[in-house]
N, C-alpha and C positions, 0 to 999 in steps of 0.2 A: 659582847662575845660575837654576836652576828656581824657587827662592823669589822671585828678582827678577822673573821673568816673571809669576808668580802675583800678586805685589803690583802689578805694572803693570796687569794685567787688572782687578784689584779697583779700582784707582784710576780706570781709564777708565770702569768701570761706574758707580761712585759719581759721577764728574764728569758723565757723560751724564744720569743721573737727576736730579742737582742742577740742571743747566741746564734740564731739562724742567720741574721744579717751580718754578724761579725764573722761567721765562718765563710760566708760568700765573699766578703771583702778580703779575707785572708787568702782565699783561693785565687782571686784575681790579682792579688799583690804578692804572690809567692816568690816570683823571680826577683822583685825589688827587695824583698826581705832577705832573701838568700845573699844578694850582693852586699846588703848592709851588714849582715852577719860576718861575711868574709872580710870586709874592711875593718870590722871591730871585733875580730876574733878573740883578742886578748883582753877585751874590756870586761869589766865586772857586770854581772847581771845577765849574761847570756844564757846560762843554764836555767834560771827561773823562768825566763821568757819562753824558752823551748819547752819547759815542763807545762806551763800554762797553755801554750799552743797545742801541745799534744793532748792535754786534757780536754780542751774545746773540741778538737778533732774527734776524740773518742766519744764524747757526748753527742755531737752532731751525727757521727756515724751510727750510734745507737738509735737516735731518732729516725734516721734515714732507713735503717733496717726494719724498724717497726712499721714505718709508713709503707715500705715496699711490700711487706707481708700482707697488708690489708688493701693495697691499692687496686688489686685485680678483683676484689670482691664488691658486691653491691653496696655494702656499707661505705667502702672507700669512695665509690663513684658518687654516692649521695653527699658525702661530707666535703668532697672537692668538686663542686659543681662548675658549670661553664663560666658563671660570673666570677667565681674564685680564680679560675685559670686566667681570665682577662685581667684581674687585679694583679696576679703574679706576673703577668706579662708586662704590666706597667712598671713594676719595681725591679724588673730584670731577673726574676727567678722562675720563669716559665720553662723549667726543665724537669727531668725525672727526679733529681735530687731535691729541688725546691718543693715540688708537689708532695714528695714523700715526707719531708720534714713538716710541712704544713698539715698534712693528714695526721702525723703522729701527735702534733700539738693539739689538734682538735679531738683526738682520741683520749689523750692522757689528762688534759686539763680538766674536763668534767669530773673525772674520778678523783683527781687531786683536790678539786674544790669541795666535793661532797665528803671526802674521807674525814677531814677534821670535825665535821658535824657529827659523824658517827662515833668518833672517839672521844670528843671533848664535851659535847653538850649532852645534858641528861634530859632531853625532851622526850615526851612520849605521845603516841597517838597522832592525830591529824597535824598538829603543829610540827612535829618532827618530819613527817612526810612532806608537808608543804615546804619546809626549809630545805630539805634534801632536793626536792624538785627544782626549787628556785636556784640553788647553788649549781646544780647540774646543768640547767639551761644556761645560766650565766657563763659557766666554764665552756659550754659548747659554742656559744655565740660570740664570746669575747675575741677569739682569734680572728673571726670574720670582721668584726667591728674595727679592730686594730689594723688589719690589712687594708680595709677600705679607707681608713684615715691616712695610712701611709701612702697609698696610691693617690688619694686626693691631694695630699701635700706635694707629691712629686709632679702631678699635673699642674698645680698652681705655680710651682717653681719653674717648670718648663715654660709656661706662659710668660713669666716675669723675665726669663733669660732670652726670650726670642728677639726683642728689639736690639739687644747687644749683639746677638749673632748676625742679624741682618746688617748692622753697621760694620762689623768686622769683615764680613764677606764683601761688602761694597768697597771698603778701603783696600782690601787685598786685591780685588779685581782691578781697582784703579792703579795699583802698583805693578801690574803686569803679571800677576799670578793667574794660572788657569783655575777652573772651578775645582778640579781634583786637588791641585796644590793648595788652594784656599781652604778646602775642607780638612786636608791633612795638617795645615798650619794651625787652624783653630783647635783641632783635637789635641795637638801636641803642646801648644804654647799657652792656651787660654782655658784649659780644663779647670784650673783652680778658681777662676771667676765664674765659670759656667759648669758647675759639677754635673748637672743633669744632662743638658744638651751636649756638653763636651764628652761625656762618657758615651752617649748615643752615637756621636760622630766617630769616636774612636773605634767602637765596635763595628760601625758601618764600614769604616776604612779597612778594618781587619778582614771583614767578609769580602770586600771588593778585591783586596790583594790576594785572597785565596781562591779567586775564580768566579765569584758571583757577579752578576750584573749590578750596575749602580742602582737600578730600580729594586732589585731584590735586597740589596744591602740596606736601603733606606726604608724598607717596608715596615719594620718595627717602629721607626720614628713617625711614620705617616699614620699608622693605625692605632698605636697604643695610647696616645694621650688625648684622643677625642677633641682635638683643637683644630678648628678650620684654618687658622692662620698658619699653623705648622704644616698642615696638608698643602696649603697653597705654596708655601716656601719650598717644600719637597718637589712639588710639581714644577716650579720654576727651575729648580736645580736640574731636574731630569731633562727639561726642554733644552737648557743650555748645554748639558752634557751630550745630548743627541744631535742637536742642530747647530750649536755654537751661536755666535752673535754677541753683541754688546749687552751686558747685563747690569751695568752701573745704574742707568736710569730706571729700569724696572725695580731694582733693589731700593733705590732712593724713594720712589713712589710707595713701595711696599712698606718701608720704614716709617714714612710720614703717615700712612694709613694706620699702622700699628699704634703710633703715638696718639693719633686722634681717637682711636678706639679706647686706649687706656685712659685718656682724658675724660671721655664720656663715662667710662666705668667709675672713675673717681668722683665725677660730679654726681652720678647716680648714688654712689655709696654715701657721699656727703649729704645728699637729700634725705636718704633713709635715716642717716644718723641724726639729722636735725629733727625729724619727726619723733624719733625715739627720745631725744633730749627734751622735746616739748612735753611728751607724756611724763617723763621723770619730773620735770619742773612743776607740772600740774599736780602730781601726786605729793611732792615734797614741799614746794614753796607756796602753793595756793592756800593750804590751810593756815600757814603762818601769816600770810598776807591778809587773809580774811580776818584773822584774830586781831592783827594790828589795826586794820581799818575799822572794823565793826566793834571791836572791844570797847573803845571810849564811848561810843554811842550807846551801847548796851548798859555800860556803867552809869552814864548820865540818865538814861531812861529809868534804870532801877532806882536811882536816887530820887528822881521826880516822883515816881510811883510811891516810894516810901514816904515822902513828904506829904503827898495828897492823902495817903492812908492815915498818917498821924494827925493831919488837920481835921479829918472826919472823926 
């Protein structure tokens, strides 16, 4: 029963965060969805999609209203700390709506995790109190853990996409594109192969086209991912944007340095893996090997000892 409650809490947390992420994606893709609906107006299934979309919007709106109600209070400021805002910034939800939904999840999930214990389990005394506290704490901390894992995955993905971005910029610069045209081309044409950095560049281009400077538009990319290589690339882009000049050779050297860095990381990971496998082999194979090697000697010694004992 306890395992069932824990699985229920995990499922509710995953469902809440999935709905939050899904609603943000729908908000960013609303114009594309509207165009698709107009092209397929007479196709079957349009009404159920609209109903599901409306339901998700109502649920996320309810979460947002709950979060906004508590966001100005001390409880809300404690539940959405500065490190949580940094993680929300990494995943692209550092706005009033994202913070409100995250706060609502952190408020409701502990209650939802502890409620089945009150209704279903017939525990009494200290055991019931301990289980309630454990479920409440798990529900309170689980959104923070999932948010941290989500942000960490995006940071790793951005680091993996960076060498491809450098190569694309170098090729476009060699084809006669300016830096602004190269960034626009990468964001428009290559977002499917670089979902994280492509989205960042698309948002940066949108900010730049609405009047922000290039440095301001790339500020989120430079600070959110805590990656020195991304910061160095942004600094190189800003220098080229401000002062001009040939950038193919610096990009080539930068790409080679990234490949060498990734090669060193892979070698380090392989070295750590070999150490772990050595420990596994010692634990699993060494006892069997000792039994195979020493077993016949022990059997022979036992037979000799029994013969000597019978002779006496």
